TORKOL-4160 file (C-alpha; in steps of 0.2 Angstrom, whole numbers, padded with zeros to 4 digits, m for minus):
325
<pt num="1" X="m0107" Y="m0019" Z="m0009"/>
<pt num="2" X="m0096" Y="m0016" Z="0006"/>
<pt num="3" X="m0084" Y="m0030" Z="0011"/>
<pt num="4" X="m0077" Y="m0021" Z="0026"/>
<pt num="5" X="m0085" Y="m0007" Z="0036"/>
<pt num="6" X="m0076" Y="0001" Z="0051"/>
<pt num="7" X="m0084" Y="0015" Z="0060"/>
<pt num="8" X="m0078" Y="0026" Z="0075"/>
<pt num="9" X="m0064" Y="0013" Z="0080"/>
<pt num="10" X="m0055" Y="0018" Z="0095"/>
<pt num="11" X="m0040" Y="0009" Z="0105"/>
<pt num="12" X="m0029" Y="0015" Z="0118"/>
<pt num="13" X="m0015" Y="0007" Z="0127"/>
<pt num="14" X="m0014" Y="0014" Z="0145"/>
<pt num="15" X="m0015" Y="0033" Z="0142"/>
<pt num="16" X="m0009" Y="0032" Z="0125"/>
<pt num="17" X="m0022" Y="0033" Z="0111"/>
<pt num="18" X="m0018" Y="0023" Z="0095"/>
<pt num="19" X="m0034" Y="0024" Z="0086"/>
<pt num="20" X="m0045" Y="0039" Z="0088"/>
<pt num="21" X="m0062" Y="0036" Z="0080"/>
<pt num="22" X="m0056" Y="0028" Z="0063"/>
<pt num="23" X="m0067" Y="0026" Z="0049"/>
<pt num="24" X="m0063" Y="0014" Z="0034"/>
<pt num="25" X="m0074" Y="0007" Z="0020"/>
<pt num="26" X="m0067" Y="m0007" Z="0009"/>
<pt num="27" X="m0078" Y="m0012" Z="m0006"/>
<pt num="28" X="m0082" Y="m0031" Z="m0008"/>
<pt num="29" X="m0070" Y="m0040" Z="m0019"/>
<pt num="30" X="m0057" Y="m0026" Z="m0020"/>
<pt num="31" X="m0040" Y="m0023" Z="m0013"/>
<pt num="32" X="m0038" Y="m0008" Z="m0002"/>
<pt num="33" X="m0020" Y="m0003" Z="0004"/>
<pt num="34" X="m0018" Y="0006" Z="0021"/>
<pt num="35" X="m0002" Y="0016" Z="0022"/>
<pt num="36" X="0005" Y="0028" Z="0035"/>
<pt num="37" X="0020" Y="0032" Z="0046"/>
<pt num="38" X="0026" Y="0020" Z="0059"/>
<pt num="39" X="0016" Y="0021" Z="0075"/>
<pt num="40" X="0000" Y="0028" Z="0066"/>
<pt num="41" X="m0010" Y="0012" Z="0071"/>
<pt num="42" X="m0010" Y="0001" Z="0055"/>
<pt num="43" X="m0006" Y="m0015" Z="0063"/>
<pt num="44" X="m0018" Y="m0011" Z="0078"/>
<pt num="45" X="m0032" Y="m0009" Z="0065"/>
<pt num="46" X="m0029" Y="m0026" Z="0058"/>
<pt num="47" X="m0028" Y="m0034" Z="0075"/>
<pt num="48" X="m0045" Y="m0026" Z="0079"/>
<pt num="49" X="m0053" Y="m0031" Z="0063"/>
<pt num="50" X="m0046" Y="m0049" Z="0065"/>
<pt num="51" X="m0053" Y="m0050" Z="0083"/>
<pt num="52" X="m0036" Y="m0052" Z="0091"/>
<pt num="53" X="m0039" Y="m0037" Z="0101"/>
<pt num="54" X="m0054" Y="m0028" Z="0109"/>
<pt num="55" X="m0057" Y="m0010" Z="0104"/>
<pt num="56" X="m0062" Y="0004" Z="0116"/>
<pt num="57" X="m0076" Y="0009" Z="0105"/>
<pt num="58" X="m0083" Y="0007" Z="0087"/>
<pt num="59" X="m0090" Y="m0006" Z="0075"/>
<pt num="60" X="m0082" Y="m0018" Z="0063"/>
<pt num="61" X="m0094" Y="m0026" Z="0050"/>
<pt num="62" X="m0089" Y="m0039" Z="0037"/>
<pt num="63" X="m0100" Y="m0043" Z="0023"/>
<pt num="64" X="m0115" Y="m0035" Z="0031"/>
<pt num="65" X="m0112" Y="m0044" Z="0048"/>
<pt num="66" X="m0107" Y="m0035" Z="0063"/>
<pt num="67" X="m0092" Y="m0044" Z="0072"/>
<pt num="68" X="m0087" Y="m0030" Z="0084"/>
<pt num="69" X="m0099" Y="m0017" Z="0092"/>
<pt num="70" X="m0109" Y="m0013" Z="0107"/>
<pt num="71" X="m0114" Y="m0030" Z="0114"/>
<pt num="72" X="m0105" Y="m0039" Z="0100"/>
<pt num="73" X="m0088" Y="m0047" Z="0099"/>
<pt num="74" X="m0087" Y="m0062" Z="0087"/>
<pt num="75" X="m0072" Y="m0074" Z="0091"/>
<pt num="76" X="m0057" Y="m0073" Z="0078"/>
<pt num="77" X="m0060" Y="m0090" Z="0072"/>
<pt num="78" X="m0078" Y="m0086" Z="0068"/>
<pt num="79" X="m0075" Y="m0071" Z="0058"/>
<pt num="80" X="m0070" Y="m0079" Z="0041"/>
<pt num="81" X="m0054" Y="m0070" Z="0040"/>
<pt num="82" X="m0038" Y="m0075" Z="0032"/>
<pt num="83" X="m0022" Y="m0067" Z="0039"/>
<pt num="84" X="m0005" Y="m0067" Z="0031"/>
<pt num="85" X="0010" Y="m0059" Z="0041"/>
<pt num="86" X="0027" Y="m0053" Z="0035"/>
<pt num="87" X="0035" Y="m0070" Z="0037"/>
<pt num="88" X="0020" Y="m0081" Z="0032"/>
<pt num="89" X="0022" Y="m0091" Z="0048"/>
<pt num="90" X="0021" Y="m0108" Z="0040"/>
<pt num="91" X="0023" Y="m0124" Z="0051"/>
<pt num="92" X="0041" Y="m0130" Z="0047"/>
<pt num="93" X="0037" Y="m0148" Z="0051"/>
<pt num="94" X="0022" Y="m0149" Z="0039"/>
<pt num="95" X="0022" Y="m0151" Z="0020"/>
<pt num="96" X="0015" Y="m0138" Z="0009"/>
<pt num="97" X="m0001" Y="m0147" Z="0007"/>
<pt num="98" X="m0003" Y="m0150" Z="0026"/>
<pt num="99" X="0001" Y="m0131" Z="0029"/>
<pt num="100" X="m0013" Y="m0126" Z="0016"/>
<pt num="101" X="m0026" Y="m0138" Z="0024"/>
<pt num="102" X="m0022" Y="m0135" Z="0042"/>
<pt num="103" X="m0037" Y="m0124" Z="0046"/>
<pt num="104" X="m0049" Y="m0134" Z="0036"/>
<pt num="105" X="m0062" Y="m0146" Z="0043"/>
<pt num="106" X="m0055" Y="m0164" Z="0045"/>
<pt num="107" X="m0065" Y="m0171" Z="0030"/>
<pt num="108" X="m0058" Y="m0158" Z="0019"/>
<pt num="109" X="m0039" Y="m0160" Z="0023"/>
<pt num="110" X="m0037" Y="m0175" Z="0011"/>
<pt num="111" X="m0044" Y="m0166" Z="m0004"/>
<pt num="112" X="m0028" Y="m0166" Z="m0015"/>
<pt num="113" X="m0038" Y="m0157" Z="m0029"/>
<pt num="114" X="m0041" Y="m0142" Z="m0018"/>
<pt num="115" X="m0023" Y="m0141" Z="m0014"/>
<pt num="116" X="m0018" Y="m0142" Z="m0032"/>
<pt num="117" X="m0031" Y="m0128" Z="m0036"/>
<pt num="118" X="m0025" Y="m0117" Z="m0023"/>
<pt num="119" X="m0007" Y="m0119" Z="m0028"/>
<pt num="120" X="m0011" Y="m0115" Z="m0046"/>
<pt num="121" X="m0021" Y="m0100" Z="m0040"/>
<pt num="122" X="m0006" Y="m0092" Z="m0032"/>
<pt num="123" X="0006" Y="m0097" Z="m0046"/>
<pt num="124" X="0014" Y="m0112" Z="m0039"/>
<pt num="125" X="0016" Y="m0129" Z="m0047"/>
<pt num="126" X="0005" Y="m0142" Z="m0038"/>
<pt num="127" X="0021" Y="m0153" Z="m0037"/>
<pt num="128" X="0026" Y="m0142" Z="m0023"/>
<pt num="129" X="0013" Y="m0150" Z="m0012"/>
<pt num="130" X="0024" Y="m0163" Z="m0004"/>
<pt num="131" X="0039" Y="m0151" Z="m0001"/>
<pt num="132" X="0043" Y="m0143" Z="0016"/>
<pt num="133" X="0044" Y="m0124" Z="0019"/>
<pt num="134" X="0063" Y="m0125" Z="0020"/>
<pt num="135" X="0064" Y="m0132" Z="0003"/>
<pt num="136" X="0055" Y="m0116" Z="m0004"/>
<pt num="137" X="0061" Y="m0098" Z="m0008"/>
<pt num="138" X="0055" Y="m0084" Z="0003"/>
<pt num="139" X="0043" Y="m0079" Z="m0011"/>
<pt num="140" X="0036" Y="m0097" Z="m0013"/>
<pt num="141" X="0033" Y="m0097" Z="0006"/>
<pt num="142" X="0023" Y="m0081" Z="0005"/>
<pt num="143" X="0012" Y="m0089" Z="m0009"/>
<pt num="144" X="0009" Y="m0104" Z="0001"/>
<pt num="145" X="0004" Y="m0093" Z="0016"/>
<pt num="146" X="m0009" Y="m0085" Z="0005"/>
<pt num="147" X="m0015" Y="m0102" Z="m0002"/>
<pt num="148" X="m0018" Y="m0107" Z="0016"/>
<pt num="149" X="m0027" Y="m0090" Z="0020"/>
<pt num="150" X="m0038" Y="m0093" Z="0005"/>
<pt num="151" X="m0042" Y="m0112" Z="0008"/>
<pt num="152" X="m0057" Y="m0109" Z="0019"/>
<pt num="153" X="m0064" Y="m0097" Z="0007"/>
<pt num="154" X="m0063" Y="m0082" Z="0019"/>
<pt num="155" X="m0074" Y="m0066" Z="0017"/>
<pt num="156" X="m0059" Y="m0055" Z="0020"/>
<pt num="157" X="m0040" Y="m0057" Z="0019"/>
<pt num="158" X="m0028" Y="m0046" Z="0029"/>
<pt num="159" X="m0011" Y="m0044" Z="0023"/>
<pt num="160" X="0001" Y="m0037" Z="0036"/>
<pt num="161" X="0017" Y="m0031" Z="0027"/>
<pt num="162" X="0018" Y="m0048" Z="0017"/>
<pt num="163" X="0032" Y="m0043" Z="0005"/>
<pt num="164" X="0044" Y="m0033" Z="0016"/>
<pt num="165" X="0056" Y="m0047" Z="0020"/>
<pt num="166" X="0058" Y="m0052" Z="0002"/>
<pt num="167" X="0072" Y="m0045" Z="m0009"/>
<pt num="168" X="0068" Y="m0034" Z="m0024"/>
<pt num="169" X="0067" Y="m0047" Z="m0038"/>
<pt num="170" X="0056" Y="m0059" Z="m0027"/>
<pt num="171" X="0045" Y="m0044" Z="m0020"/>
<pt num="172" X="0040" Y="m0039" Z="m0038"/>
<pt num="173" X="0035" Y="m0056" Z="m0044"/>
<pt num="174" X="0027" Y="m0062" Z="m0028"/>
<pt num="175" X="0016" Y="m0047" Z="m0025"/>
<pt num="176" X="0010" Y="m0048" Z="m0043"/>
<pt num="177" X="0006" Y="m0066" Z="m0041"/>
<pt num="178" X="m0003" Y="m0063" Z="m0024"/>
<pt num="179" X="m0013" Y="m0049" Z="m0031"/>
<pt num="180" X="m0018" Y="m0059" Z="m0046"/>
<pt num="181" X="m0024" Y="m0073" Z="m0035"/>
<pt num="182" X="m0034" Y="m0062" Z="m0024"/>
<pt num="183" X="m0042" Y="m0054" Z="m0039"/>
<pt num="184" X="m0046" Y="m0071" Z="m0047"/>
<pt num="185" X="m0054" Y="m0077" Z="m0030"/>
<pt num="186" X="m0064" Y="m0061" Z="m0029"/>
<pt num="187" X="m0058" Y="m0059" Z="m0011"/>
<pt num="188" X="m0060" Y="m0043" Z="m0001"/>
<pt num="189" X="m0043" Y="m0038" Z="0004"/>
<pt num="190" X="m0034" Y="m0026" Z="0016"/>
<pt num="191" X="m0015" Y="m0023" Z="0013"/>
<pt num="192" X="m0005" Y="m0014" Z="0026"/>
<pt num="193" X="0012" Y="m0008" Z="0019"/>
<pt num="194" X="0025" Y="0004" Z="0023"/>
<pt num="195" X="0029" Y="0005" Z="0004"/>
<pt num="196" X="0020" Y="0019" Z="m0004"/>
<pt num="197" X="0024" Y="0014" Z="m0022"/>
<pt num="198" X="0018" Y="m0004" Z="m0018"/>
<pt num="199" X="0001" Y="0003" Z="m0012"/>
<pt num="200" X="m0001" Y="0015" Z="m0027"/>
<pt num="201" X="0003" Y="0001" Z="m0040"/>
<pt num="202" X="m0006" Y="m0014" Z="m0032"/>
<pt num="203" X="m0022" Y="m0007" Z="m0024"/>
<pt num="204" X="m0039" Y="m0001" Z="m0031"/>
<pt num="205" X="m0040" Y="0011" Z="m0016"/>
<pt num="206" X="m0028" Y="0018" Z="m0004"/>
<pt num="207" X="m0031" Y="0024" Z="0013"/>
<pt num="208" X="m0019" Y="0036" Z="0022"/>
<pt num="209" X="m0018" Y="0035" Z="0041"/>
<pt num="210" X="m0011" Y="0048" Z="0052"/>
<pt num="211" X="m0012" Y="0050" Z="0071"/>
<pt num="212" X="m0025" Y="0035" Z="0073"/>
<pt num="213" X="m0037" Y="0040" Z="0059"/>
<pt num="214" X="m0039" Y="0039" Z="0040"/>
<pt num="215" X="m0036" Y="0056" Z="0034"/>
<pt num="216" X="m0039" Y="0052" Z="0015"/>
<pt num="217" X="m0045" Y="0037" Z="0005"/>
<pt num="218" X="m0049" Y="0035" Z="m0013"/>
<pt num="219" X="m0041" Y="0028" Z="m0030"/>
<pt num="220" X="m0022" Y="0029" Z="m0030"/>
<pt num="221" X="m0021" Y="0042" Z="m0044"/>
<pt num="222" X="m0033" Y="0053" Z="m0036"/>
<pt num="223" X="m0024" Y="0053" Z="m0019"/>
<pt num="224" X="m0007" Y="0056" Z="m0028"/>
<pt num="225" X="m0013" Y="0070" Z="m0040"/>
<pt num="226" X="m0026" Y="0078" Z="m0028"/>
<pt num="227" X="m0020" Y="0075" Z="m0010"/>
<pt num="228" X="m0030" Y="0083" Z="0004"/>
<pt num="229" X="m0016" Y="0092" Z="0012"/>
<pt num="230" X="0003" Y="0094" Z="0012"/>
<pt num="231" X="0006" Y="0079" Z="0024"/>
<pt num="232" X="m0003" Y="0067" Z="0012"/>
<pt num="233" X="0006" Y="0074" Z="m0003"/>
<pt num="234" X="0023" Y="0072" Z="0005"/>
<pt num="235" X="0019" Y="0055" Z="0011"/>
<pt num="236" X="0014" Y="0048" Z="m0006"/>
<pt num="237" X="0029" Y="0055" Z="m0015"/>
<pt num="238" X="0042" Y="0068" Z="m0017"/>
<pt num="239" X="0036" Y="0086" Z="m0018"/>
<pt num="240" X="0044" Y="0102" Z="m0025"/>
<pt num="241" X="0039" Y="0119" Z="m0017"/>
<pt num="242" X="0039" Y="0133" Z="m0030"/>
<pt num="243" X="0037" Y="0152" Z="m0026"/>
<pt num="244" X="0022" Y="0158" Z="m0037"/>
<pt num="245" X="0012" Y="0173" Z="m0042"/>
<pt num="246" X="m0007" Y="0169" Z="m0042"/>
<pt num="247" X="m0016" Y="0178" Z="m0056"/>
<pt num="248" X="m0034" Y="0175" Z="m0051"/>
<pt num="249" X="m0043" Y="0191" Z="m0046"/>
<pt num="250" X="m0040" Y="0196" Z="m0028"/>
<pt num="251" X="m0027" Y="0183" Z="m0026"/>
<pt num="252" X="m0012" Y="0187" Z="m0015"/>
<pt num="253" X="0006" Y="0186" Z="m0022"/>
<pt num="254" X="0020" Y="0177" Z="m0013"/>
<pt num="255" X="0011" Y="0161" Z="m0013"/>
<pt num="256" X="0020" Y="0143" Z="m0013"/>
<pt num="257" X="0013" Y="0129" Z="m0024"/>
<pt num="258" X="0018" Y="0111" Z="m0024"/>
<pt num="259" X="0021" Y="0100" Z="m0039"/>
<pt num="260" X="0029" Y="0082" Z="m0042"/>
<pt num="261" X="0047" Y="0081" Z="m0049"/>
<pt num="262" X="0040" Y="0073" Z="m0065"/>
<pt num="263" X="0030" Y="0089" Z="m0068"/>
<pt num="264" X="0045" Y="0099" Z="m0071"/>
<pt num="265" X="0051" Y="0099" Z="m0089"/>
<pt num="266" X="0069" Y="0104" Z="m0092"/>
<pt num="267" X="0074" Y="0113" Z="m0108"/>
<pt num="268" X="0092" Y="0115" Z="m0114"/>
<pt num="269" X="0099" Y="0132" Z="m0115"/>
<pt num="270" X="0088" Y="0140" Z="m0102"/>
<pt num="271" X="0077" Y="0149" Z="m0115"/>
<pt num="272" X="0060" Y="0145" Z="m0108"/>
<pt num="273" X="0051" Y="0145" Z="m0091"/>
<pt num="274" X="0061" Y="0148" Z="m0075"/>
<pt num="275" X="0080" Y="0149" Z="m0078"/>
<pt num="276" X="0091" Y="0138" Z="m0068"/>
<pt num="277" X="0109" Y="0130" Z="m0066"/>
<pt num="278" X="0110" Y="0111" Z="m0064"/>
<pt num="279" X="0119" Y="0107" Z="m0048"/>
<pt num="280" X="0120" Y="0089" Z="m0049"/>
<pt num="281" X="0113" Y="0073" Z="m0057"/>
<pt num="282" X="0108" Y="0056" Z="m0050"/>
<pt num="283" X="0107" Y="0044" Z="m0065"/>
<pt num="284" X="0096" Y="0028" Z="m0063"/>
<pt num="285" X="0096" Y="0022" Z="m0081"/>
<pt num="286" X="0078" Y="0025" Z="m0088"/>
<pt num="287" X="0077" Y="0042" Z="m0078"/>
<pt num="288" X="0088" Y="0054" Z="m0068"/>
<pt num="289" X="0085" Y="0065" Z="m0054"/>
<pt num="290" X="0091" Y="0083" Z="m0057"/>
<pt num="291" X="0094" Y="0096" Z="m0044"/>
<pt num="292" X="0095" Y="0114" Z="m0050"/>
<pt num="293" X="0095" Y="0132" Z="m0043"/>
<pt num="294" X="0084" Y="0145" Z="m0051"/>
<pt num="295" X="0090" Y="0163" Z="m0054"/>
<pt num="296" X="0079" Y="0167" Z="m0039"/>
<pt num="297" X="0089" Y="0155" Z="m0028"/>
<pt num="298" X="0076" Y="0142" Z="m0026"/>
<pt num="299" X="0083" Y="0124" Z="m0027"/>
<pt num="300" X="0072" Y="0112" Z="m0035"/>
<pt num="301" X="0072" Y="0093" Z="m0040"/>
<pt num="302" X="0066" Y="0087" Z="m0057"/>
<pt num="303" X="0065" Y="0070" Z="m0065"/>
<pt num="304" X="0069" Y="0068" Z="m0083"/>
<pt num="305" X="0071" Y="0053" Z="m0095"/>
<pt num="306" X="0088" Y="0045" Z="m0095"/>
<pt num="307" X="0092" Y="0050" Z="m0113"/>
<pt num="308" X="0089" Y="0069" Z="m0109"/>
<pt num="309" X="0101" Y="0071" Z="m0094"/>
<pt num="310" X="0109" Y="0088" Z="m0093"/>
<pt num="311" X="0127" Y="0090" Z="m0087"/>
<pt num="312" X="0131" Y="0098" Z="m0070"/>
<pt num="313" X="0133" Y="0117" Z="m0073"/>
<pt num="314" X="0122" Y="0117" Z="m0088"/>
<pt num="315" X="0109" Y="0132" Z="m0090"/>
<pt num="316" X="0092" Y="0125" Z="m0092"/>
<pt num="317" X="0074" Y="0132" Z="m0092"/>
<pt num="318" X="0061" Y="0124" Z="m0081"/>
<pt num="319" X="0042" Y="0124" Z="m0085"/>
<pt num="320" X="0028" Y="0116" Z="m0075"/>
<pt num="321" X="0015" Y="0104" Z="m0083"/>
<pt num="322" X="m0001" Y="0099" Z="m0075"/>
<pt num="323" X="m0010" Y="0105" Z="m0060"/>
<pt num="324" X="m0002" Y="0112" Z="m0045"/>
<pt num="325" X="m0007" Y="0113" Z="m0027"/>
């Protein structure tokens, strides 16, 4: 079943096109991450899905119900959408409990058990209910913002860069708690993020945007290992270009293939594969980035375990594992 279906969505500001016939399918109950370079239209997409802006053309369907299309424009408050922004936008003068219940019908705002359920769902102690936002950490505020978005039992939750303002430690714990809460609630979710690693590690599906359209979408591993073009490959992670000779019948020589740095295996002594000299090493603890120059003059970057780091100037062999592009 489809939770969100977007077809042919277009939006221009003046003479500048932002979305150019965008298509996107989000399975019901799943989390799909939308990534792409700045200015590609990610936030515009969310605004159109939420109903904050009107498209020039196209349709938006949520849980089988058209909310945007020819002759149809459902108001934002009637779309059953939860929206969480980068800073959470909690009301500073209200308690956590009143923030969470703010958008509920009046008869439901006093349901303390519902507040406790939502706080537990997002990994917070129900005792936080009587605190104010300035008494919470940034990560706790984002969890409260999610609880508020989930309170009316929305058909769809939109997350617009919700973790980018948090420091590294808070970001890791908060995004895991948020994703677990969304999965437990069975909520269809769209996450817009500029962090490719975040998208690949959290989402069940990833959609890559470029120039106002989705150029490829699918499971994270599929996009990372089998990108549709060089642009998608480079956007989702570092690539290494290698000169190659194709051995298939009728293939031309002088080709270039693309691999990921972790596909290059270094062998001490330079007695296997391509022969290279290590130029420099960036050590990160569990792993290291090694830059080396082959005897043909090609400079490559490889990634190796931290306990197998060669010294600059060392002679190594480089072999490729896995499929190449």
